[in-house]
PyMOL commands that place a pseudoatom at each C-alpha (Angstrom):
pseudoatom trace, name=CA, resn=MET, resi=1, chain=A, elem=C, hetatm=0, pos=[46.118, 191.637, 168.227]
pseudoatom trace, name=CA, resn=PRO, resi=2, chain=A, elem=C, hetatm=0, pos=[46.005, 193.746, 165.018]
pseudoatom trace, name=CA, resn=LYS, resi=3, chain=A, elem=C, hetatm=0, pos=[44.576, 192.345, 161.940]
pseudoatom trace, name=CA, resn=THR, resi=4, chain=A, elem=C, hetatm=0, pos=[46.910, 191.854, 158.972]
pseudoatom trace, name=CA, resn=GLU, resi=5, chain=A, elem=C, hetatm=0, pos=[45.722, 192.973, 155.493]
pseudoatom trace, name=CA, resn=TYR, resi=6, chain=A, elem=C, hetatm=0, pos=[44.621, 190.136, 153.126]
pseudoatom trace, name=CA, resn=GLU, resi=7, chain=A, elem=C, hetatm=0, pos=[47.135, 189.707, 150.136]
pseudoatom trace, name=CA, resn=THR, resi=8, chain=A, elem=C, hetatm=0, pos=[45.534, 188.247, 146.983]
pseudoatom trace, name=CA, resn=PRO, resi=9, chain=A, elem=C, hetatm=0, pos=[47.414, 185.213, 145.849]
pseudoatom trace, name=CA, resn=GLU, resi=10, chain=A, elem=C, hetatm=0, pos=[49.130, 185.493, 142.597]
pseudoatom trace, name=CA, resn=LEU, resi=11, chain=A, elem=C, hetatm=0, pos=[49.334, 182.802, 139.931]
pseudoatom trace, name=CA, resn=ILE, resi=12, chain=A, elem=C, hetatm=0, pos=[52.783, 182.579, 138.207]
pseudoatom trace, name=CA, resn=ASP, resi=13, chain=A, elem=C, hetatm=0, pos=[53.086, 180.864, 134.775]
pseudoatom trace, name=CA, resn=ALA, resi=14, chain=A, elem=C, hetatm=0, pos=[56.020, 178.429, 135.353]
pseudoatom trace, name=CA, resn=GLY, resi=15, chain=A, elem=C, hetatm=0, pos=[55.766, 176.778, 132.023]
pseudoatom trace, name=CA, resn=LEU, resi=16, chain=A, elem=C, hetatm=0, pos=[54.148, 173.651, 130.483]
pseudoatom trace, name=CA, resn=PHE, resi=17, chain=A, elem=C, hetatm=0, pos=[52.722, 171.055, 132.892]
pseudoatom trace, name=CA, resn=GLU, resi=18, chain=A, elem=C, hetatm=0, pos=[54.502, 168.199, 130.916]
pseudoatom trace, name=CA, resn=GLU, resi=19, chain=A, elem=C, hetatm=0, pos=[57.862, 169.998, 131.157]
pseudoatom trace, name=CA, resn=ILE, resi=20, chain=A, elem=C, hetatm=0, pos=[57.544, 170.851, 134.772]
pseudoatom trace, name=CA, resn=THR, resi=21, chain=A, elem=C, hetatm=0, pos=[56.485, 167.345, 135.886]
pseudoatom trace, name=CA, resn=GLU, resi=22, chain=A, elem=C, hetatm=0, pos=[58.146, 165.264, 133.118]
pseudoatom trace, name=CA, resn=GLY, resi=23, chain=A, elem=C, hetatm=0, pos=[54.770, 163.734, 132.850]
pseudoatom trace, name=CA, resn=GLY, resi=24, chain=A, elem=C, hetatm=0, pos=[54.979, 163.430, 129.034]
pseudoatom trace, name=CA, resn=ALA, resi=25, chain=A, elem=C, hetatm=0, pos=[58.404, 161.849, 128.790]
pseudoatom trace, name=CA, resn=ASN, resi=26, chain=A, elem=C, hetatm=0, pos=[59.271, 158.370, 128.234]
pseudoatom trace, name=CA, resn=GLY, resi=27, chain=A, elem=C, hetatm=0, pos=[62.296, 157.318, 130.195]
pseudoatom trace, name=CA, resn=SER, resi=28, chain=A, elem=C, hetatm=0, pos=[64.458, 154.336, 130.178]
pseudoatom trace, name=CA, resn=VAL, resi=29, chain=A, elem=C, hetatm=0, pos=[64.190, 153.437, 133.941]
pseudoatom trace, name=CA, resn=LEU, resi=30, chain=A, elem=C, hetatm=0, pos=[61.212, 153.047, 136.401]
pseudoatom trace, name=CA, resn=ASP, resi=31, chain=A, elem=C, hetatm=0, pos=[60.260, 154.454, 139.583]
pseudoatom trace, name=CA, resn=ALA, resi=32, chain=A, elem=C, hetatm=0, pos=[58.111, 153.817, 142.731]
pseudoatom trace, name=CA, resn=SER, resi=33, chain=A, elem=C, hetatm=0, pos=[57.193, 150.204, 142.127]
pseudoatom trace, name=CA, resn=PHE, resi=34, chain=A, elem=C, hetatm=0, pos=[60.596, 148.976, 141.197]
pseudoatom trace, name=CA, resn=SER, resi=35, chain=A, elem=C, hetatm=0, pos=[64.127, 149.137, 142.471]
pseudoatom trace, name=CA, resn=ALA, resi=36, chain=A, elem=C, hetatm=0, pos=[65.939, 152.272, 141.643]
pseudoatom trace, name=CA, resn=GLY, resi=37, chain=A, elem=C, hetatm=0, pos=[67.601, 152.056, 138.238]
pseudoatom trace, name=CA, resn=THR, resi=38, chain=A, elem=C, hetatm=0, pos=[65.454, 149.066, 136.906]
pseudoatom trace, name=CA, resn=PRO, resi=39, chain=A, elem=C, hetatm=0, pos=[65.641, 149.308, 133.073]
pseudoatom trace, name=CA, resn=VAL, resi=40, chain=A, elem=C, hetatm=0, pos=[62.153, 149.402, 131.327]
pseudoatom trace, name=CA, resn=SER, resi=41, chain=A, elem=C, hetatm=0, pos=[63.631, 146.654, 129.008]
pseudoatom trace, name=CA, resn=ASP, resi=42, chain=A, elem=C, hetatm=0, pos=[63.979, 144.271, 132.068]
pseudoatom trace, name=CA, resn=LEU, resi=43, chain=A, elem=C, hetatm=0, pos=[60.060, 144.223, 132.296]
pseudoatom trace, name=CA, resn=THR, resi=44, chain=A, elem=C, hetatm=0, pos=[57.634, 141.510, 130.648]
pseudoatom trace, name=CA, resn=PHE, resi=45, chain=A, elem=C, hetatm=0, pos=[54.086, 142.350, 130.234]
pseudoatom trace, name=CA, resn=SER, resi=46, chain=A, elem=C, hetatm=0, pos=[51.506, 139.520, 130.317]
for i in range(1, 46): cmd.bond("trace and resi %d" % i, "trace and resi %d" % (i + 1))
show_as sticks, trace
zoom trace
């Protein structure tokens, strides 16, 4: 079986982390822990 030549991985700049993941955004609905579409305003914090 012939050996294949190693290709060095390439790093591509896809933009700002916050824009790609939306990690810096405050939304009006929640995810994972609550039902889809639950508005943030329906929560109470104690």
